[in-house]
Structure formats: C-alpha cells, structure tokens
C-alpha positions in Angstrom: 4.8 -8.8 5.8 7.3 -12.1 6.0 9.8 -12.5 9.0 13.3 -12.7 8.4 13.2 -16.6 9.5 10.7 -17.3 6.7 12.6 -15.5 4.1 15.5 -17.2 5.0 14.0 -20.6 4.8 12.5 -19.8 1.5 15.6 -18.7 0.1 18.0 -21.0 1.5 15.6 -24.3 2.4 17.0 -26.9 4.4 16.6 -30.7 3.8 15.4 -30.3 0.0 15.2 -33.6 -1.8 14.0 -37.3 -1.3 15.2 -40.2 0.1 15.5 -43.3 -1.9 13.9 -46.3 0.1 12.3 -43.9 2.9 11.2 -45.5 6.0 8.1 -43.2 5.8 6.7 -40.9 3.1 3.9 -38.6 3.6 2.2 -36.3 1.0 -0.6 -33.9 1.6 -2.1 -30.9 -0.4 -4.0 -30.4 -3.5 -2.7 -29.6 -6.9 -6.0 -27.4 -7.5 -5.1 -25.0 -4.8 -1.3 -25.0 -5.5 0.3 -26.3 -2.2 1.7 -29.9 -2.2 4.2 -31.1 0.5 5.9 -34.6 0.5 8.1 -35.5 3.4 10.5 -38.3 3.4 11.8 -40.2 6.7 15.0 -42.3 7.2 14.3 -43.7 10.7 17.0 -46.1 12.6 16.6 -48.8 14.6 16.2 -46.9 17.7 13.2 -45.1 16.3 15.2 -41.8 15.7 14.7 -39.8 12.6 18.2 -39.7 11.5 17.5 -37.9 8.1 14.3 -36.1 6.6 13.9 -34.3 3.2 11.1 -32.4 1.7 9.7 -31.6 -1.7 7.1 -28.9 -2.0 5.4 -27.2 -4.8 3.8 -24.1 -3.4 4.4 -20.5 -2.1 7.3 -19.0 -0.1 5.5 -19.8 3.1 4.7 -23.8 1.9 8.5 -24.0 1.3 9.5 -22.3 4.5 7.1 -24.3 6.4 8.4 -27.5 5.0 12.0 -26.4 5.6 11.6 -25.6 9.3 9.6 -28.6 9.8 12.3 -30.8 8.7 14.7 -28.9 11.1 12.4 -29.4 13.8 12.0 -33.1 13.6 15.5 -34.2 12.5 17.0 -36.2 15.3 13.9 -36.8 17.1 12.5 -40.0 17.9 9.3 -40.9 16.3 7.6 -40.4 19.5 8.5 -37.0 20.0 7.9 -36.1 16.3 4.0 -37.3 16.5 3.6 -34.5 19.0 4.9 -32.0 16.4 2.3 -29.3 15.6 1.9 -26.4 13.1 2.3 -23.9 16.1 5.9 -25.1 16.6 6.6 -24.3 12.7 4.8 -20.8 13.1 6.8 -20.0 16.4 10.0 -21.1 14.8 9.5 -19.0 11.8 8.8 -16.1 14.2 5.2 -15.9 12.5 3.2 -16.4 9.3 0.7 -14.1 7.8 -2.9 -15.1 8.9 -3.6 -16.1 5.3 -0.6 -18.3 5.3 -1.2 -20.4 8.5 -2.6 -23.2 6.4 0.9 -23.7 5.0 2.3 -24.7 8.6 -0.8 -27.1 9.0 0.3 -28.7 6.0 3.8 -29.3 7.3 2.3 -30.9 10.3 0.0 -33.1 8.5 2.9 -34.0 5.9 4.8 -35.0 9.0 2.1 -37.2 10.6 1.4 -38.7 7.4 4.9 -39.8 6.9 5.0 -41.5 10.5 1.7 -43.2 9.7 3.3 -44.6 6.4 6.2 -45.6 8.6 3.9 -47.2 11.2 1.9 -48.9 8.5 5.2 -50.4 6.8 6.7 -51.7 10.2 3.6 -52.7 11.9 4.7 -50.4 14.9 1.9 -48.7 16.9 3.1 -45.1 17.3 1.3 -43.3 20.4 -0.9 -40.5 19.1 -1.5 -41.9 15.6 -3.7 -44.7 16.7 -6.8 -43.2 15.1 -5.0 -41.1 12.4 -6.9 -41.4 9.0 -5.1 -39.7 5.9 -6.7 -36.3 5.3 -8.9 -35.4 2.3 -6.8 -34.2 -0.1 -9.1 -31.5 -1.2 -9.6 -29.9 2.3 -7.0 -27.1 2.2 -8.2 -25.2 -1.0 -9.6 -21.8 -0.1 
C-alpha cells in the first residue's frame, strides 16, 4: 500500500522541529480531521531557504509528505519554492494512495503559507503569491 520512500520518511522524518525566530511560518489543516502541518523557514539575505523544519500532527502520509516537502525546498530560492507542488511530493515519495493525496496538498499549502508569512513580514513581493489568500482551515476534512 505504501512505497518504501513513504515508509522511510514516516519512520525517519527529516527536518522535524521548529525554528525559533523563523522568517516565515505556515500552518494548515484542521484538528477536527486530524492533519495539521506547520512549516518554519529560515531565509538568508540572498532569499535562499537555508533551513526548514516541520511539526505535523497526522497520519503517516502527512508526516512523510511534510518530511519530503522540507527536503525538496531546502536550499532553494523563495522564487523556486513558490513553484513547489503537491505533485512533486507525490512523485518524490514514489506515490501515495489516492485517499492520502490530500496530505501532499497540505504540504504544498503549508510551504506557500510560510512563504506568504515571510512576504508579509518583509514586505517582499513573491511572484506567484500576489493573489494568495490563506486557506479555509476546515476545507480538508473528508
């Protein structure tokens, strides 16, 4: 049912934790349905994500998706990271069961939420986030 990559990122998640004084923080999900993701970004003066951490409360797919998302954006510019998609997470994990794809969507939204937070704190415009609005927290319950 789950790929070896999913199981590896679930059993040995990368970049777990939080960043004190993070440059951007994004949280998505809903406690009523069980998946909550929080992403912390440390962004340097050259707009490169030099560190990223996550805290996720949820199923194995949510944890694996969060872990993979952090691996995929670490070292990228904020302009590259804004292009990050849930499809990239699913591909990097070598697939997710159809009923768990929403976990990869949460990961994408958490990254975008953290980038939006960074843009708000710094008054920097990030192309691709001009019309971004934080998601309705209840939309992911199934």
